[in-house]
N, C-alpha and C positions, 0 to 999 in steps of 0.2 A: 238764197234759199230760206224760207219762212219756215218751214217744218224743223229747221235746225235751231230757230229761234224758240218755237214752241217747245221743244224738247229739252233745249237748255235753260228757258224759265221755267219748267216744272221741277226738272231735276236740282237747280238752284233753290227754288221755293222749299222742295222736300229735303234736301240735305240741311237746311236750317229749322226742320221741323214747323213751318208756318203755314197757317190756313191762306187761302186766297183770299178771305176778306180782309186779314191782317195786312199781306201785302198791298192789297188795294187802298185800304186806309191809310198805310205809311206814305205811299207815294200819290196819294190824291185822286184814286181812280175808283172806278166801280168794280165789285166782286166779280160782275158779269164780264166786264171787260177783262180781266185776268184769264177768266174760266174759256172765253172764247179764243184768246191767245193761245193758250194750252192745248186746246183742242185744233188749232190751226184753221180756224173758222174765220178769223178777222184779221186784219193787219194792223199792228198799232204805228202812232205817227212817231217821228223822231223825237219828239219832246217827251213822249212815253217811256221810250226804249232808254233815252239818256237818265230819265229820271229811276228806272230799274237798275240801270248798271250802276248808278251812285248808291241805290238803296242796297245792292247785292257787293256793293266794293268791287266791280270787275269791269272790264273795258268793254266798249263798245264792239270791238271785234270779238270778244269771248262769248258776248250774250247774243250776239249775232249768229254765232256759230261758225265764224271765218278763221279762228284760231282756237287750239286746245289750252 
């Protein structure tokens, strides 16, 4: 369920008080991509999800919304 991913990504970013631009730069993506994913307008590829999970130090299952 991608809307779980969108919510989880936004939550992780806000908890750490990071801008979309900061996260994008840290993982080598565009700010626009982060914005689209948080709005559930686009679906990231697996490589991007892996980089985000590493950046936020969470599991793939957690960032995908498969576990709490």
